C-alpha positions in Angstrom: 0.0 0.0 0.0 1.4 3.4 -1.0 0.8 5.8 1.8 1.7 8.8 -0.4 4.5 9.9 1.9 7.3 10.3 -0.7 8.9 13.7 -0.3 6.4 15.0 2.2 7.8 16.9 5.1 6.8 16.6 8.8 7.9 18.2 12.0 8.2 15.9 15.0 8.8 17.1 18.6 10.2 15.0 21.4 11.7 12.9 18.6 15.2 12.1 19.6 14.0 8.8 21.1 10.8 6.9 22.0 7.6 7.2 20.2 8.6 10.4 18.3 11.8 8.8 16.9 10.0 5.6 16.1 7.5 7.6 14.0 10.3 9.5 12.3 11.9 6.2 11.3 8.6 5.0 9.8 8.0 8.2 7.9 11.6 8.3 6.5 11.4 4.6 5.5 8.3 5.5 3.4 10.1 8.4 1.7 9.2 11.3 3.8 11.6 14.0 5.2 11.5 15.1 8.8 12.5 17.9 11.1 13.1 16.3 14.5 13.4 18.2 17.8 14.1 17.6 21.4 15.8 19.5 24.3 19.2 17.7 24.3 21.4 18.7 21.3 23.5 15.6 21.4 20.5 13.3 21.2 19.0 15.4 18.4 22.3 15.1 16.4 22.4 11.3 17.0 18.8 10.9 15.9 19.4 12.9 12.6 22.4 10.6 11.9 20.4 7.5 12.5 17.6 8.8 10.2 20.0 9.3 7.2 21.4 12.8 7.6 20.4 16.0 6.0 18.9 14.5 2.8 16.2 12.9 5.0 16.3 14.6 8.4 17.5 17.7 10.1 17.4 18.4 13.8 16.7 21.3 16.1 17.4 21.4 19.8 14.3 23.1 21.3 11.9 23.1 24.3 8.2 23.3 23.7 7.9 25.5 26.8 9.6 28.2 24.7 7.0 30.2 22.7 9.4 30.7 19.8 9.9 26.9 19.3 7.0 26.2 16.9 7.9 29.0 14.5 11.5 27.8 14.5 10.4 24.3 13.6 8.1 25.5 10.8 10.7 27.8 9.4 13.4 25.0 9.5 11.1 22.7 7.5 10.4 25.3 4.8 14.0 26.5 4.6 15.6 23.1 4.3 13.0 21.0 2.5 10.8 23.7 0.9 7.5 22.6 2.3 5.5 21.4 5.3 2.8 18.7 5.4 2.2 18.2 9.1 3.5 17.3 12.5 3.7 14.8 15.3 3.6 16.7 18.6 5.0 14.5 21.4 6.0 15.8 24.8 7.7 13.9 27.6 5.5 12.7 30.4 4.9 14.9 33.4 6.1 13.9 36.9 4.6 10.8 38.5 2.5 10.9 41.7 -1.1 11.7 42.5 -3.0 14.8 41.4 -3.4 16.0 44.9 0.2 15.3 45.8 1.7 17.3 42.9 3.0 20.8 43.8 1.8 24.0 42.2 5.2 24.3 40.6 4.9 20.8 39.0 1.4 21.6 37.7 2.5 24.9 36.2 5.6 23.5 34.6 3.7 20.6 33.1 0.9 22.9 31.9 3.5 25.1 30.1 5.2 22.2 28.4 2.7 19.3 28.0 -0.5 21.4 27.5 0.3 24.8 26.3 3.4 23.7 24.4 1.3 21.2 22.5 -1.5 23.6 21.7 0.9 26.3 20.6 2.8 23.9 18.3 -0.4 22.5 16.8 -1.9 25.9 15.9 1.4 27.2 14.5 1.8 24.2 12.3 -1.8 24.4 11.2 -1.3 28.0 10.2 1.5 26.9 8.0 -0.4 24.2 6.2 -1.8 26.1 3.2 -2.5 23.0 1.1 -4.0 20.7 3.8 -2.1 18.3 6.0 -2.2 16.4 9.2 -1.3 17.0 12.9 -1.1 14.1 15.4 -1.0 14.8 19.1 0.7 12.1 21.1 -1.4 11.9 24.3 -1.9 8.8 26.5 -4.6 6.3 27.3 -5.1 8.4 30.4 -7.1 10.7 28.1 -9.9 8.1 28.4 -9.2 6.3 31.7 -7.1 7.6 34.6 -3.9 5.8 35.3 -2.7 5.2 38.9 0.3 7.3 39.9 0.0 9.7 36.9 -2.2 12.4 38.4 -0.9 15.3 36.3 -1.2 13.3 33.1 -4.8 12.3 34.1 -5.6 16.0 34.5 -3.9 17.4 31.3 -4.3 14.7 28.7 -8.1 14.6 28.5 -8.1 18.4 28.0 -5.7 17.9 25.0 -8.0 15.3 23.5 -10.7 18.0 23.6 -8.4 20.5 22.1 -7.6 18.1 19.2 -11.3 17.6 18.5 -11.9 21.4 18.6 -9.0 22.0 16.2 -10.3 19.2 13.9 -13.6 21.1 13.6 -11.9 24.5 13.0 -9.2 23.4 10.5 -11.2 20.7 8.7 -12.6 23.1 6.1 -9.0 23.9 5.1 -8.2 20.2 4.6 -6.1 20.0 7.8 -6.7 16.9 9.9 -6.1 16.7 13.6 -6.0 13.3 15.5 -5.1 12.4 19.1 -3.0 9.2 19.5 -3.4 7.3 22.8 -0.4 5.1 23.4 -0.8 2.5 26.2 2.0 0.4 27.5 4.8 0.7 25.0 8.4 -0.1 25.9 9.9 3.4 25.9 12.4 4.8 28.4 9.4 6.4 30.1 7.7 3.1 30.7 10.9 1.5 31.8 11.2 4.2 34.4 7.6 3.6 35.6 8.2 -0.1 35.9 11.4 0.4 37.8 9.7 2.9 40.1 7.4 0.1 41.3 10.4 -1.5 43.1 10.0 -4.8 41.2 10.1 -4.2 37.5 9.6 -7.8 36.5 6.5 -8.2 38.6 5.2 -4.8 37.5 5.6 -5.8 33.9 3.9 -9.1 34.3 1.0 -7.4 36.0 0.8 -4.8 33.2 0.8 -7.5 30.5 -1.9 -9.5 32.3 -4.2 -6.5 31.8 -3.5 -6.2 28.0 -5.6 -8.6 25.8 -2.5 -9.2 23.6 -0.6 -10.1 26.8 2.5 -8.0 25.9 3.8 -4.5 26.1 4.1 -2.9 22.6 7.2 -1.9 20.7 7.8 1.7 19.7 7.8 0.7 16.0 4.2 -0.5 16.4 3.2 2.9 17.5 5.3 4.5 14.8 3.6 2.7 12.0 0.2 3.8 13.2 1.3 7.4 13.5 2.9 7.4 10.1 -0.3 6.1 8.5 -2.4 8.7 10.4 -0.1 11.5 9.1 -0.1 10.2 5.6 -2.5 11.1 2.7 -3.7 7.5 2.9 -5.6 8.5 6.0 -7.1 11.5 4.3 -10.7 11.0 5.7 -9.5 10.5 9.3 -9.8 13.4 11.7 -11.2 14.5 15.0 -10.7 11.1 16.7 -8.6 9.7 19.5 -7.0 6.5 18.4 -5.7 4.0 21.1 -2.5 2.1 20.3 -2.6 0.0 23.4 -3.0 -3.7 22.6 -6.7 -3.5 23.5 -6.1 -2.4 27.1 -8.8 0.3 27.2 -12.2 -1.3 27.9 -14.4 1.4 26.4 -16.0 0.8 23.0 
């Protein structure tokens, strides 16, 4: 199946590793070009090298909490590749703990990065998509069902799912699609940290897998392939939804 990704250009945040990098790999493998960003310059440089260098990927060290970051990303795509077709907006998970136990400072910092940083990037990219395109927000299954020990995520992710739906309504007439992606248990560094924080990573993994119908934790590439499809022209009639990538763990219909 031809996804129509050849020579299309996408911006990906939080893409030096994990789900963002896995998506970048899948996009590049199907002929797309990418602008990847993350906060650590050395990790961005390594990601660009692994993706094939400047013919296929360029990198930008940036923080989504910085209001200037989205414009820099859009400008980099246009200056280096001459076009922009969409974005994957991924932000590292907020601190663990309960909603009541989080400090005001933790809430504010998480809001600035996870929530406002995502909204700002999505609307900036949308403004730059003059010929249609697609924006995928990497959220979490906590957008539909709260997760123990992830109180800040439980508070912010559902709001972002609502934002994605609202943006899909607003930008749809211009041919710009907006989709929320809900990864469940996928073996990223973030999930390794959460498993380790339990005090018994092996037991925590077994318990997590027991609650997943496929009885295993997913691989980043499995998320990346779904995200690449959603961003591609092949998914041209898909917008305004939240799409779980969780092995069937969410129990809602």
